[in-house]
PALO-254000 format. One line per 3 residues: number of its first residue (from 1); their letters; for each residue x, y, z negated of C-alpha. Coordinates in pm, 1 decimal. Example, Ala and Ser with C-alpha at 12.3 -4.5 7.8 and 13.67 -1.06 7.14 Angstrom:
% residues 2
1	as	1230.0/-450.0/-780.0 | 1367.0/-106.0/-714.0
This chain:
% residues 223
1	xxx	1062.2/-3258.5/-1645.0 | 1166.1/-3400.0/-1969.8 | 1473.1/-3345.8/-2041.5
4	xxx	1488.3/-3469.3/-2424.1 | 1372.7/-3802.0/-2217.9 | 1653.6/-3745.3/-1995.8
7	xxx	1937.9/-3726.6/-2281.1 | 1808.0/-4013.1/-2432.9 | 1859.2/-4236.0/-2116.3
10	xxx	2206.5/-4098.9/-2070.6 | 2250.6/-4234.8/-2465.1 | 2084.7/-4571.4/-2390.3
13	xxx	2331.1/-4598.8/-2043.8 | 2640.2/-4513.0/-2266.9 | 2570.2/-4757.6/-2516.3
16	xxx	2582.6/-5024.1/-2216.2 | 2869.1/-4850.6/-2030.3 | 2583.7/-4784.9/-1715.0
19	xxx	2514.1/-4516.0/-1485.0 | 2187.3/-4336.8/-1423.2 | 2060.3/-4261.1/-1083.4
22	xxx	1748.9/-4017.0/-1088.9 | 1540.5/-4125.8/-819.4 | 1383.8/-3826.1/-664.2
25	xxx	1199.0/-3928.2/-380.9 | 887.5/-3744.4/-282.6 | 1025.6/-3468.7/-565.0
28	xxx	1066.3/-3109.5/-454.1 | 1420.6/-2965.0/-472.4 | 1298.6/-2747.8/-763.8
31	xxx	1252.6/-3042.0/-993.7 | 1577.4/-3170.7/-867.4 | 1731.6/-2864.2/-961.6
34	xxx	1622.4/-2867.8/-1295.8 | 1787.6/-3215.4/-1396.0 | 2081.8/-3094.8/-1191.5
37	xxx	2115.9/-2770.9/-1476.4 | 2068.9/-3038.1/-1725.4 | 2397.7/-3218.8/-1608.3
40	xxx	2280.0/-3488.6/-1395.2 | 2474.5/-3574.0/-1065.3 | 2371.7/-3857.0/-928.7
43	xxx	1986.3/-3886.7/-734.1 | 1845.0/-4151.4/-541.4 | 1618.9/-4105.1/-235.8
46	xxx	1437.1/-4364.9/-29.4 | 1375.1/-4175.9/334.1 | 1696.2/-4046.9/534.2
49	xxx	1442.2/-3758.7/651.5 | 1384.2/-3637.9/332.6 | 1690.0/-3660.6/249.6
52	xxx	1825.1/-3437.1/510.3 | 1548.0/-3167.6/397.0 | 1658.4/-3143.8/52.5
55	xxx	2004.2/-3169.9/64.4 | 2116.2/-2838.2/240.2 | 1883.0/-2668.8/-42.8
58	xxx	2091.4/-2809.3/-324.6 | 2458.1/-2801.1/-470.1 | 2693.5/-2962.1/-256.9
61	xxx	2833.3/-3156.5/-590.1 | 2532.8/-3356.5/-602.2 | 2622.7/-3746.9/-513.2
64	xxx	2294.1/-3904.4/-300.7 | 2232.1/-4231.0/-350.3 | 2037.1/-4396.8/-61.7
67	xxx	1794.8/-4643.9/-234.8 | 1487.5/-4720.1/23.1 | 1540.3/-4964.0/279.1
70	xxx	1771.3/-4839.0/583.8 | 1680.5/-4862.7/956.5 | 2030.9/-4886.1/1165.4
73	xxx	1887.7/-4611.5/1357.3 | 1890.0/-4373.7/1053.3 | 2254.9/-4471.7/983.7
76	xxx	2396.7/-4204.7/1140.2 | 2206.8/-3915.6/1019.2 | 2224.7/-4039.0/664.2
79	xxx	2634.6/-4124.2/632.6 | 2749.0/-3753.3/582.9 | 2518.1/-3697.9/327.1
82	xxx	2567.5/-4032.1/94.6 | 2802.9/-4155.3/-178.1 | 2626.6/-4481.8/-161.2
85	xxx	2400.3/-4708.1/4.2 | 2236.3/-4950.2/-261.8 | 2020.2/-5139.1/22.1
88	xxx	2202.0/-5305.4/265.6 | 2051.6/-5620.0/359.0 | 2209.3/-5783.9/676.1
91	xxx	2481.8/-5799.4/881.2 | 2345.9/-5637.9/1138.4 | 2333.8/-5311.0/914.8
94	xxx	2693.3/-5373.4/789.3 | 2775.0/-5348.1/1146.3 | 2603.6/-5012.6/1220.1
97	xxx	2746.8/-4859.1/877.5 | 3067.3/-4959.2/993.6 | 3099.8/-4831.1/1335.0
100	xxx	2932.7/-4506.2/1236.2 | 3196.3/-4461.7/948.9 | 3485.7/-4518.6/1180.8
103	xxx	3367.0/-4261.3/1388.4 | 3361.9/-4008.4/1103.9 | 3703.8/-4178.2/935.1
106	xxx	3550.7/-4277.3/638.5 | 3503.9/-4542.6/415.8 | 3138.5/-4577.5/320.1
109	xxx	3061.4/-4740.5/-50.0 | 2768.5/-4988.6/-34.1 | 2549.6/-5230.7/-266.4
112	xxx	2403.5/-5585.5/-83.4 | 2081.4/-5602.1/-160.5 | 1946.1/-5937.5/-288.5
115	xxx	1602.6/-6066.6/-271.5 | 1507.1/-6174.9/-619.1 | 1120.9/-6177.2/-641.6
118	xxx	884.9/-6385.6/-421.4 | 732.1/-6079.6/-264.7 | 748.3/-6067.1/87.2
121	xxx	745.3/-5731.3/141.0 | 1068.7/-5683.4/0.9 | 1394.9/-5697.1/150.0
124	xxx	1735.0/-5891.4/73.7 | 2007.6/-6148.7/89.7 | 1955.2/-6456.6/-45.3
127	xxx	2253.3/-6654.7/-197.7 | 2326.2/-6819.7/92.9 | 2348.5/-6527.1/329.1
130	xxx	2541.6/-6313.9/31.8 | 2858.7/-6572.2/19.8 | 2858.4/-6573.7/420.3
133	xxx	2877.5/-6234.7/401.7 | 3143.7/-6168.8/121.7 | 3359.4/-6450.5/318.0
136	xxx	3357.7/-6272.2/650.2 | 3417.6/-5919.7/428.6 | 3702.5/-6086.4/275.6
139	xxx	3882.9/-6140.9/623.6 | 3862.2/-5770.8/680.1 | 3532.2/-5751.1/895.4
142	xxx	3380.3/-5416.4/848.9 | 3710.2/-5209.4/761.1 | 3511.2/-4900.8/700.7
145	xxx	3287.3/-5037.1/415.5 | 3380.0/-5088.8/95.2 | 3123.9/-5331.8/-90.4
148	xxx	3113.1/-5216.6/-444.3 | 2833.4/-5479.5/-567.5 | 2488.7/-5582.8/-535.4
151	xxx	2163.9/-5411.9/-586.9 | 1823.4/-5590.1/-689.6 | 1432.0/-5524.8/-756.3
154	xxx	1256.1/-5715.2/-987.1 | 887.8/-5848.9/-906.4 | 600.4/-5597.8/-956.0
157	xxx	440.6/-5786.9/-1235.4 | 349.2/-5732.4/-1631.9 | 558.4/-6055.6/-1709.4
160	xxx	859.4/-5912.0/-1809.6 | 979.4/-6271.4/-1873.8 | 1010.4/-6324.7/-1506.9
163	xxx	1162.7/-5969.0/-1473.8 | 1449.4/-6064.1/-1733.8 | 1524.7/-6379.9/-1545.2
166	xxx	1531.6/-6220.6/-1210.0 | 1771.5/-5975.6/-1328.9 | 1958.7/-6226.5/-1495.2
169	xxx	2003.1/-6459.6/-1175.9 | 2127.1/-6101.0/-1011.8 | 2373.1/-6053.0/-1271.6
172	xxx	2519.2/-6408.6/-1221.2 | 2520.5/-6397.3/-878.8 | 2775.3/-6049.4/-913.6
175	xxx	3016.9/-6233.8/-1178.7 | 3003.9/-6504.3/-942.2 | 3078.2/-6269.5/-640.5
178	xxx	3364.9/-6099.2/-840.4 | 3531.3/-6403.1/-931.1 | 3523.3/-6573.3/-612.1
181	xxx	3592.9/-6246.2/-351.9 | 3700.9/-5962.6/-584.4 | 3948.9/-6085.6/-847.6
184	xxx	4203.4/-5857.5/-735.0 | 3979.8/-5565.3/-606.8 | 3859.0/-5318.0/-889.4
187	xxx	3576.8/-5171.6/-636.6 | 3348.9/-5454.7/-684.6 | 3186.9/-5332.5/-1026.2
190	xxx	2820.2/-5247.0/-979.9 | 2491.2/-5427.3/-1081.8 | 2229.0/-5188.4/-959.6
193	xxx	1896.0/-5309.6/-1120.0 | 1623.9/-5161.4/-1334.1 | 1373.1/-4902.0/-1312.0
196	xxx	1119.0/-4661.8/-1502.6 | 942.9/-4959.0/-1662.0 | 1182.2/-5258.7/-1689.2
199	xxx	1534.3/-5076.5/-1697.3 | 1578.1/-5175.0/-2112.7 | 1579.3/-5523.3/-2001.1
202	xxx	1780.3/-5472.7/-1686.7 | 2041.1/-5278.5/-1941.9 | 2057.0/-5609.1/-2137.8
205	xxx	2100.7/-5805.0/-1895.9 | 2401.6/-5624.2/-1729.2 | 2300.5/-5344.8/-1549.2
208	xxx	2604.8/-5103.8/-1442.8 | 2309.2/-4867.5/-1270.0 | 1937.0/-4810.0/-1364.5
211	xxx	1740.5/-4642.6/-1103.4 | 1471.1/-4427.4/-1307.3 | 1217.7/-4171.5/-1126.8
214	xxx	869.2/-4111.4/-1286.3 | 961.2/-4184.0/-1614.3 | 1215.4/-3841.7/-1519.6
217	xxx	980.6/-3654.8/-1264.2 | 645.7/-3782.6/-1369.8 | 447.0/-3978.4/-1098.8
220	xxx	573.6/-3954.7/-785.7 | 369.2/-3796.5/-530.6 | 224.4/-4001.4/-234.3
223	x	452.9/-4088.7/60.1
């Protein structure tokens, strides 16, 4: 665990008024505890089952972010633990988050995931789907969900110019959505983009959150 690098990352984030999500997927609770003791509170997990195993072993003031693809049948189990779901990529998923949040009498913070790359393996909404969902949201649909911004993943490529272009596109969509649907609503303020190998570009292009794992924890274990 590189705590010196951790503090350097915090300084970079502070310069851009952004926050750091430490991606702890596949990492044991002991590794998370080291970073927690250094001051980190926001951690990102990909899988609900892994989150359910780790959360009870760790302090209750950790803010868990679900950043991986979420199946509707896992929403009920995840909601008591997560502070934000970054990967909402369908109306069907919004419906289920709203339904389960209502049962818990809570409002769940979410980000809408945008499909940035041409890779078919990645999930996300296109611009038209985003606007359709936000138009519905504006009418009061999903009253137990609070849309707090957008999330995206860049292409898996060494072409950093392409990644920059994708991040810029996401930030432009974010600004358009804020202007059109959230002018008088402060909750829509997050643009979550950038990971260990491209976060400096994401910060330059307007990220309000970066999701960094291997740089902090070392290469992740298989799984």
